[in-house]
C-alpha positions in Angstrom: -11.4 21.3 7.7 -12.6 23.5 10.5 -10.6 23.0 13.7 -13.7 22.0 15.7 -14.5 19.2 13.2 -10.8 18.2 13.3 -11.0 17.9 17.1 -14.2 15.9 16.9 -12.5 13.4 14.5 -9.6 13.0 16.7 -11.9 12.2 19.6 -13.9 9.8 17.6 -10.8 7.9 16.5 -9.3 7.4 20.0 -8.3 3.7 20.2 -10.0 1.3 22.6 -7.6 -0.1 25.2 -8.7 -3.8 25.0 -11.5 -4.4 22.3 -13.4 -7.7 22.5 -12.0 -10.5 20.3 -15.2 -10.8 18.3 -15.5 -7.0 17.4 -14.9 -5.6 14.0 -11.8 -3.3 14.4 -11.6 0.2 12.8 -8.2 2.1 12.6 -7.5 5.4 11.1 -5.0 5.2 8.0 -4.1 8.9 7.9 -1.1 8.2 5.7 -3.2 7.6 2.7 -4.5 10.1 0.2 -6.3 9.8 -3.3 -5.3 11.8 -6.5 -8.2 12.0 -8.8 -7.2 12.0 -12.5 -10.0 13.2 -14.9 -10.5 14.5 -18.5 -11.0 12.7 -21.7 -7.3 11.7 -21.9 -6.8 10.5 -18.3 -6.3 6.9 -19.1 -4.0 7.5 -22.1 -1.9 9.9 -20.1 -1.5 7.5 -17.1 -0.8 4.6 -19.5 2.1 6.4 -20.8 3.5 7.6 -17.5 2.9 4.9 -14.9 4.5 1.4 -14.8 1.1 -0.4 -15.0 -0.9 -1.2 -18.1 -3.8 1.1 -17.4 -5.7 -0.2 -20.4 -5.7 -3.7 -18.8 -7.1 -2.8 -15.4 -10.3 -4.7 -14.8 -13.7 -3.1 -13.5 -13.9 -3.2 -9.7 -10.2 -4.1 -9.3 -7.3 -2.0 -8.0 -3.9 -2.7 -9.6 -0.5 -1.7 -8.1 1.6 0.7 -10.1 4.9 2.8 -9.7 5.7 6.3 -10.8 9.4 6.0 -11.7 12.2 8.4 -12.4 14.1 8.1 -15.7 16.7 6.0 -13.8 14.0 3.4 -13.0 13.8 4.3 -9.3 10.3 4.3 -7.8 9.1 7.8 -6.7 5.9 6.2 -5.2 3.8 3.2 -5.1 0.1 3.6 -6.2 -3.0 1.7 -6.1 -4.9 2.3 -9.3 -8.7 2.2 -9.7 -10.7 3.3 -12.8 -14.1 4.8 -12.0 -15.9 5.8 -15.2 -14.1 8.7 -16.7 -11.8 9.1 -13.7 -8.8 7.2 -12.4 -8.2 7.1 -8.7 -4.7 6.9 -7.4 -4.2 5.8 -3.8 -0.9 6.9 -2.4 0.9 8.0 0.7 0.1 11.3 2.2 3.6 12.3 2.6 4.2 11.7 -1.1 0.9 13.0 -2.5 2.0 16.6 -3.2 5.4 15.6 -4.7 3.6 13.0 -7.0 1.0 15.4 -8.0 3.6 17.9 -9.2 5.6 15.3 -11.0 2.5 14.1 -12.8 1.5 17.7 -13.8 5.0 18.0 -15.5 3.8 15.3 -18.0 0.4 16.7 -18.7 1.5 19.3 -21.4 -1.6 19.9 -23.7 -3.5 16.8 -22.9 -7.1 17.1 -21.6 -6.2 15.9 -18.1 -7.1 17.2 -14.6 -5.3 16.3 -11.4 -6.8 16.9 -8.0 -5.9 16.3 -4.5 -8.6 17.2 -1.8 -7.2 18.6 1.5 -9.8 16.9 3.7 -9.3 13.3 2.7 -8.3 10.4 5.0 -8.9 6.7 5.2 -10.0 4.1 7.6 -9.1 0.5 7.7 -11.9 -2.0 8.8 -10.9 -5.6 9.9 -13.3 -8.4 10.5 -12.5 -11.3 12.7 -13.1 -14.6 10.8 -16.4 -15.3 12.7 -17.9 -12.0 11.6 -16.9 -11.7 8.0 -20.3 -11.0 6.6 -21.5 -8.4 9.2 -21.6 -4.8 8.2 -21.0 -2.5 11.2 -22.2 0.6 9.6 -25.8 2.1 9.4 -25.2 3.5 5.8 -26.8 1.2 3.2 -24.5 2.2 0.3 -21.5 1.5 2.6 -22.9 -1.9 3.4 -23.7 -2.7 -0.2 -20.2 -1.9 -1.3 -18.6 -4.0 1.6 -21.0 -6.9 0.7 -19.5 -6.9 -2.9 -15.9 -6.9 -1.7 -16.8 -9.8 0.8 -17.9 -12.0 -2.2 -14.9 -11.1 -4.3 -11.6 -13.1 -4.4 -8.4 -10.9 -3.9 -5.1 -12.1 -5.3 -1.5 -10.6 -5.4 -1.8 -7.5 -7.7 -5.5 -7.7 -8.0 -7.4 -6.0 -5.1 -11.2 -6.0 -5.3 -12.4 -2.4 -5.3 -15.8 -0.5 -5.2 -16.8 3.1 -5.4 -20.3 3.8 -3.8 -22.9 6.3 -4.8 -21.4 8.9 -2.4 -18.0 8.6 -4.1 -16.2 6.6 -1.2 -13.6 4.4 -2.4 -13.3 0.8 -0.9 -10.3 -1.5 -1.4 -10.1 -5.1 -0.1 -6.5 -5.7 0.8 -6.3 -8.9 2.7 -4.4 -11.9 1.0 -5.0 -14.3 3.9 -6.2 -14.3 7.5 -8.8 -11.7 8.6 -10.8 -9.7 6.1 -9.4 -6.2 5.6 -11.0 -3.2 3.7 -9.6 0.3 3.5 -12.2 3.1 2.9 -11.1 6.4 1.4 -13.4 9.5 1.6 -13.5 13.0 3.1 -13.0 13.0 6.8 -16.6 14.2 7.3 -17.9 11.2 5.5 -15.6 8.8 7.3 -16.8 10.4 10.6 -20.4 9.7 9.7 -19.5 6.1 9.1 -17.5 5.5 12.3 -20.2 7.3 14.5 -22.8 4.8 13.5 -20.6 1.7 13.9 -22.1 -1.1 16.0 -20.0 -4.0 17.4 -16.9 -2.3 16.4 -13.9 -0.9 18.3 -11.4 1.8 17.2 -7.8 0.4 17.5 -4.3 1.6 16.5 -3.0 0.8 13.1 -0.2 -1.6 14.3 -2.3 -4.8 13.4 -3.2 -3.4 10.0 0.6 -2.7 9.3 1.7 -6.1 10.5 -1.0 -7.7 8.3 0.4 -5.8 5.3 3.9 -7.0 6.1 2.6 -10.6 6.5 1.2 -10.2 2.9 4.5 -8.9 1.7 3.1 -5.6 0.5 5.9 -3.0 0.3 5.5 0.8 0.8 7.3 3.8 -0.5 7.5 6.6 2.1 9.1 10.0 2.1 12.2 8.5 3.6 12.6 5.9 0.7 11.2 7.6 -2.4 13.5 7.1 -5.4 15.6 4.4 -3.5 14.4 1.3 -5.3 14.1 -0.2 -8.7 10.7 -1.9 -8.7 12.1 -5.4 -8.8 14.1 -4.7 -5.5 10.8 -4.4 -3.6 9.1 -7.3 -5.5 6.8 -5.3 -7.6 7.1 -7.9 -10.2 5.4 -10.3 -7.7 2.6 -7.8 -7.4 2.4 -7.5 -11.2 2.9 -3.8 -10.8 4.7 -3.1 -14.0 4.2 -3.9 -17.7 6.9 -5.3 -19.9 4.8 -5.2 -23.1 3.0 -1.9 -23.3 5.8 0.3 -24.5 7.7 3.3 -23.0 7.2 5.0 -19.7 9.6 6.7 -17.3 12.1 4.0 -16.1 10.8 1.4 -18.4 14.3 0.8 -20.1 15.8 0.1 -16.7 13.1 -2.2 -15.6 12.9 -4.1 -18.8 16.7 -4.5 -18.9 16.8 -5.9 -15.4 14.1 -8.4 -16.2 15.4 -9.7 -19.6 19.1 -9.2 -19.3 20.1 -9.2 -15.6 19.1 -10.2 -12.2 18.2 -8.1 -9.3 21.1 -7.9 -6.8 18.6 -7.2 -3.9 15.1 -8.3 -3.0 12.4 -7.8 -0.4 12.2 -10.1 2.6 10.1 -10.3 5.8 11.6 -10.8 9.1 11.7 -9.8 12.9 13.8 -7.3 14.6 14.6 -7.5 18.2 14.3 -4.3 20.4 11.7 -2.0 21.9 11.4 0.6 19.0 10.3 -0.2 15.6 12.9 0.9 13.0 11.9 3.7 10.7 11.6 3.3 6.8 15.0 3.7 5.4 16.8 2.6 8.5 20.0 0.8 7.5 20.5 -2.9 7.6 24.1 -3.9 8.3 26.1 -7.2 8.9 28.0 -7.7 12.0 31.1 -6.3 10.2 29.2 -3.1 9.7 29.0 -3.5 6.0 25.8 -2.0 4.4 23.4 -4.9 3.6 20.1 -3.2 2.8 17.3 -1.1 4.5 14.0 -1.2 6.2 10.9 -0.7 4.0 8.3 -0.8 6.6 7.8 -2.1 10.2 5.3 -2.5 13.1 5.7 -3.5 16.6 4.8 -7.0 17.7 2.0 -7.4 20.3 4.3 -8.9 23.0 6.7 -6.0 22.8 9.7 -8.1 22.0 10.5 -6.3 18.7 9.0 -5.5 15.4 7.8 -7.2 12.2 9.6 -5.8 9.2 9.9 -5.7 5.5 13.5 -5.1 4.3 15.4 -4.9 1.1 18.6 -7.1 1.4 21.5 -7.2 -1.0 21.6 -10.9 -2.1 25.3 -11.2 -1.4 24.6 -10.5 2.3 21.5 -12.6 2.5 23.0 -15.3 4.8 25.1 -12.9 6.9 24.3 -12.1 10.5 22.2 -8.9 10.1 21.5 -5.9 12.4 19.1 -3.0 12.4 19.7 -0.1 14.7 21.5 -2.5 17.1 18.8 -5.2 17.1 19.2 -8.6 15.5 17.4 -9.2 12.3 16.2 -12.7 11.6 14.5 -13.2 8.0 11.7 -15.5 7.6 12.9 -19.0 6.4 10.0 -19.3 4.0 11.3 -16.1 2.1 14.8 -17.6 2.0 13.7 -20.9 0.4 14.9 -21.4 -3.1 11.4 -21.8 -4.5 10.0 -18.7 -2.8 8.0 -16.5 -5.2 10.4 -13.8 -6.3 9.5 -13.0 -9.8 6.3 -12.9 -12.0 6.3 -14.2 -15.5 6.2 -12.0 -18.6 2.4 -12.2 -19.3 2.0 -8.6 -17.9 
């Protein structure tokens, strides 16, 4: 992207200090990229490589999936959308190149293409409850796509999705609370949308991150790639892997844990006291300095008292006093309840 256009984009996405409470909020999500998988064997290829049952993905729906190592550790978390002959894989920007290289190793002689554009980004759009049906953009295709997502019903593991006539990808990602839609496109296309937005304010991504944490959606980052078996970050709760479709990298480890064992650690939400948000991969210890887990994702609280976090905790330390980077970690009582959702059944 030319430097002048990059500078204009940075200026356009400068956050507003105090947006009005009834404004639609727009935030940049620069950590997202889209890998486009094409060719006549694209779906068969991904079905054999990813944890998700690609053949079962419904139209206009994104499903979570992991690309795993042979040892069953997640190399990256993906949101998978089928779009005609193509499959779109939404992943982290810091993992995209590595995942692309890993996928290419499996292509061999298949009719499969893998592309990652250099000028992509994403924006998150959040509607306050009283403005859920308002489209802030002047672009009719964008408004039509957003209208379809507003009418849809998201659920864990099934995110309403749309691709408009210009090729922009929309994912509805809220599981409660304010409506949230992520829009993925070239930066020039996103700039055209944002520059026409009315009744909207550009904000930082912290509220978006907190909302994802409230929804218990994990993330794999450059610091935590190949750290987790899918069950440790509750990907069974997101129906992100199949137990019936046959072999894929890591499948034996995932199936053995499901049928023969029990995860010795799980994902929990909580609060950490302190002024700085812990980074992904930051160690969680008990007060005896024994390793108890690590941070998956975090976001500062609005009052500055600490951070909202998702953490993987070893179950044997679940009820210990816990600490992250010197700050006290308190896990949500609802996540500690015996009947809290922890596993999905075997239907997937």
